[in-house]
C-alpha positions in Angstrom: 129.0 169.1 161.4 127.3 165.7 161.1 123.5 165.8 160.9 121.6 162.8 162.3 118.1 162.5 160.9 115.5 160.8 163.1 118.0 160.9 166.0 115.7 159.4 168.6 117.5 159.6 172.0 120.9 160.1 170.4 122.1 156.5 170.3 124.1 157.1 167.1 126.0 159.9 168.9 126.8 157.5 171.7 128.0 155.0 169.2 130.2 157.5 167.4 131.7 158.9 170.6 132.6 155.4 171.7 134.6 155.2 168.5 136.5 158.5 169.0 134.1 160.9 167.2 134.8 164.5 168.4 133.1 166.6 165.7 130.0 168.8 165.8 126.7 166.9 165.8 123.1 168.0 165.2 120.3 165.5 165.9 117.0 166.2 164.2 113.9 164.4 165.5 110.2 164.7 164.8 109.0 164.2 168.5 109.9 167.1 170.7 109.9 165.0 173.8 112.5 162.6 172.4 114.6 165.5 171.3 114.5 167.0 174.8 115.5 163.7 176.3 118.4 163.4 173.9 119.6 166.9 174.7 119.5 166.1 178.4 121.6 163.0 177.8 124.1 164.8 175.6 124.0 168.5 176.5 127.2 169.2 174.5 125.4 168.2 171.2 122.8 170.1 169.2 119.3 168.7 168.9 116.3 170.1 167.1 112.7 169.1 166.8 111.7 169.3 163.1 110.0 167.4 160.3 112.9 166.4 158.1 110.7 165.9 155.1 108.5 169.0 155.4 110.3 171.8 157.4 112.9 174.1 155.9 116.0 173.2 157.8 118.7 175.8 158.3 122.0 175.0 159.8 125.6 175.6 159.0 127.6 173.6 156.5 127.7 169.9 157.2 130.0 167.0 156.4 127.5 164.2 156.6 123.8 163.6 156.8 123.1 160.3 158.5 120.0 158.2 159.0 120.5 155.2 161.2 117.8 152.6 162.1 115.0 154.3 160.3 114.8 153.6 156.6 114.4 149.9 156.8 111.1 150.5 158.7 109.6 152.7 156.0 107.8 151.8 152.8 109.7 152.4 149.5 108.1 155.7 148.5 108.9 157.2 151.9 112.4 155.8 151.8 113.0 157.5 148.5 111.7 160.8 149.8 114.1 160.6 152.8 117.1 159.8 150.5 116.1 162.6 148.0 115.8 165.1 150.9 119.2 164.1 152.2 120.7 164.9 148.8 119.0 168.3 148.8 120.9 169.4 151.9 
C-alpha cells in the first residue's frame, strides 16, 4: 500500500495511474470535504480524513509514505514534524 499524506483531491493518484501504478492507495487529508471529493473521483481507492500530525493512524502495512506538493509550503519546524512523522509509520 502507498500512503499519500495531504492527498487533496487525489491528483497524485491520477499521476501515478497515468504511469502504470496498479497498487493499493490510501489518501489521508485533513479536510473531510476534500477527502469526500477525492473518493468520489477515485472510488476504487481508499481515502481517510485525519490529522496526519496529531491522530493515531491505523492501517495495514505500507510500502511508501508520500507527500507531494505540501512540504514546500510549510515553515521549517512543521516540515521537520511531517518528515519525522513519516518515519514513525
